[in-house]
N, C-alpha and C positions, 0 to 999 in steps of 0.2 A: 231332868228338861235339860236342868241350868249349867252341870255340870257340864253337859257331852256341846253347853253351846261357850263351853272355855275352854276344856280339854280336848275335842273329835269331832269339832266346828261346826257343829249339827249347825244351819238353820234354816227357820222352815219359810214357805215361797212366801205363805202368805202379809207376814212381815214384811217392814218396807227392805232395804236397801239394806248387809252387814256394815257399821260402822269400819272402821278398821280397826281403829283401839279396842281389844281384848272387853277393857273395865264397859266402851263403851255399849258394845255389847251387849254380855249383860246385861247391865242400866234400859234398857229397846226391847232386849227378851223379858225380862221380866213388865216392865209394862205391858206389855202385850198380850202375856199370858193373865194378867190380871182378870182380865176380859171373857177367857175361854170357860165354854161351859167344867167347871170341879169334878174330880177323881169324889168317891165315896168309897170309902175302900170298904171292902167286905172279908179280905180272910187271903196274910201276908200280901202280894204280889197284887193280887186278884183286887179290879174294878170295877162300880157301874159310873158310867155318866150322871152325875147332881140336876137334872133341869126336873126343873118342879112341873105337877102335873100331869107328867111324863108318865111309860110303860114303859117295859119291854125290850128294855136297851143290852146287847151285848152285855157281859160279860169280858169287861179287859184283865189282860195280865200282863206288870209294867214290871221292865223296869229299866230305868232311863227313857231313851228313846227304841227302846229296846223291847213295842207293844203289840201283839195280837191278841187275837180274839178267841177264851177259853169258856163259850158258850154261849147258846143261840139267847138265853135269860136266867134269869136267876136260878130258877126250876134247875133248867139246863148244866149248865154251872156245877150246880150241887153235884150232880145225875156224873157228872164228868169227875167234879174234883173227886169227889167221896164216892163216888160206889165205879167209877170205871169205865161207863156207859153216857152215853150218849143217845141227843132222839133223834142225830143221824138228817137233820136240813140242815141248810147250806146258813151258814152263818152271817149274814152280812154286816154290817157299820152305820149306823142311826143318828151319833153327836156330830158335827159343826167340828171345825180341826179337828178332835182323833180319828176318823176318818182316813185322813190323809196316812199316818200310819200303818193301817187294816189291811185299804187296803190292796197299797202297791201301785197308789197311783189313782187318777189325776192330783201331782200337787200343791195344786190347792185345790180349795172351794169354789168347782167356775159356780158358784149359783150366787154367790158372796160379789163384792164390790166388784174390780179390779183393784190393785191392792199400786198403782203407781204413785210415783213423786211427783213433782211439781215443777216445768220445766220453762213456762215461756218464760222468753229474753224479749222481746216486742208487738204490737198490738194483735200483730196478724199470726202469731203463733197463738195466743188468749185467746180470741178468736175460734183460732181452730180447736184449740182442745176442749170447750161450752156447745161445736158441733160434733167432736166424735161423746163428747158423753152426753146429749142427745140421742146419734148412733144407734148407741148401747143401749137407750130406757124403750130407741124403737125395736129392738128384740128382743128384749122384754131382758137385758140387767137391770139390778137395783144402782143403784150409790146409797149409801153414806148420803145425809143432809149436809155434815161436814166438807164431804168434796165440792160440790154446789159452792158452798157460802167460798167455799179455797178458790174455784175455782173466779168465782163476781170479785172476789180483790183481788185476786194476779189482776184480773181486765181493769181492771179502778187503777192498780197500782202504776195500770204500761199504759194509761193515757185511754183506754175506749169510753168512750161516755153514752148513755143509757140511761133515760127517765130510772128505771129501778136498779142498773146496773149497783148503787150504792145506796140500796135496801136489801138485794140480798145481800153487797162482801160485809153488812150492817149486824146479821143475824146476832142473835146472843142464843144462847144450849134454850134457853128454854124457848127459843121461836122455834126453831129448828125445822116446827109442824107448820111453818112457810116454804120449808127453801124451796121445793119441786113449784110453790106455784109461782112464786117472783120469777124463778126460770126461766119458769114458761114463758113469761114475763119480758126473760129477753132478750131469751132468741127470735118473740114476734120481733120486740124495737131495733136489735142487729138483720133481721130481716131470713132469719133461717129457716123463716118456718116454713116457708113456702117452697124452699127446697128437700124438705123432707121425705120420702113414700108416705103415704097418708098408711097406708095399714103397710103388712106381711105377704098380701097379694099380688103388692104392685106390682108393676116390672124396674122398678127402681132399688128395687129392694137389693135381689141380689149384690147389683153394681155395692150398694152403701156398703154390705158387710164383706166385699172388696177393700171397701176404704177402710173399714174397722181392724180389719188383718193388715193394712197398710200402718196403722195410725198403729198399733200393739211391735210394730216390728219394730216402726221409730223410735217406738217410747224405750226399745231392748237395746236395741245398736247405742244411745243417749246416754244408757243406765238406771234410767229411770223405772223401772222394772222388771224385776228379775231377770233370769232368760231362761230361766223354768218354770219358775210360774207364767211368763207368757207361753212359751212353750204351748201350757197345758188348756191359757183361753184358746189361741189358735187351734190347738188341734181340735180342744171339742168346741167354741165359736165357729171355726172357718171350717179347717178339712172338714169336721163329720158334715156342720150345716152347710159343704158345698160337693155336698157329690162326691166328696173324696179328690179330689183334682191331684195328680201325682206331681204337679210344681211342687207340693207341700207337703211331701211322701219323705226326702229327705227331714227338715225339722221337726217330723214328727216323731222320727225316731229316731232322731236325736237325743227328742226329750224323752222317750219312750226308756232309754238305755240311759240319762238320767234316771230317772226314775225308783228305777230296777234297782232299790238298796239288797238285795237279796243277793244280786248279780258281782257289784260292784262294789270294790274300796273307797272309803271316806276320803282316801287320798286324790280318786281318778275323777273325784265330783269335778274340780277349779276347774278340767282343760275338755272336762267334757261341757261345762259353765260354756267355754271360749268359742266350743265347734258352736254350743245353737249361737250365739254373739257374732260366729263368722257363715252363718248360714241364713242372717236373715241380716244382717249386711248383701249379702252373695243375692237373695229374690230382689231385694232392692234399687240396687244397679242395675237391673233388667228392663222390661217392660211393667206394666202392673194395666190389668193383669196379665202378671205370670205363662207364658203358654205352650204350650208340651199336656 
């Protein structure tokens, strides 16, 4: 995979934005790969995802980033590889990160926290980021404790003042389990809790989801969220959850084109990523929510 990062411009959409220097890109990729489920060699280029205490995973055929399913499970793989027959069932990916390569999209595992980089340059932007994280959590999205802590630290540096903000920003790695509680206290102290829908049956819930779509678009345009990752997120959490509004269809189509690894060359990916950014910019310049 690192070979493809260095020579074939590969970059996993769940990773932070790719650095311009190849050596730095390799360093970031190597760090990111340390945390993904390891692959256990089975035979030749065939591997099983190694997740302790779990079974029934499909066997993968892996050549650099050319990764395909080669059996529904270990038994099915053995029949496929050595007897030339399979059980005929539809194989499916089951493990985070590796599913990106074999399912053809979405480009990120949308159940994972939003892979954005900090962007706030003012106190108001810092508070807006905290509000957006709260809205994400409302619709069921998860966050890494580091994201909540980093949002708190950014707000503190930009002179946002609440009683619990220094406590959130100062959490050590061993204290990460306190992040959610302190984040809720910060929301309350900033007066943000009263503006949030109480649950997903509230009328404001749809408005909140449109607000998140606009935030994700802004992250894409500002370079804080990779275009393809943002497109996947909006496709799943916006377009799909909002009854597939036609106004988001062009963005969805461009994202699907980017994710079609079999149909396009690597050289085309940069222009497709640029087209996602341009569509995000176009949506942001119009009325909100977009009409039509």
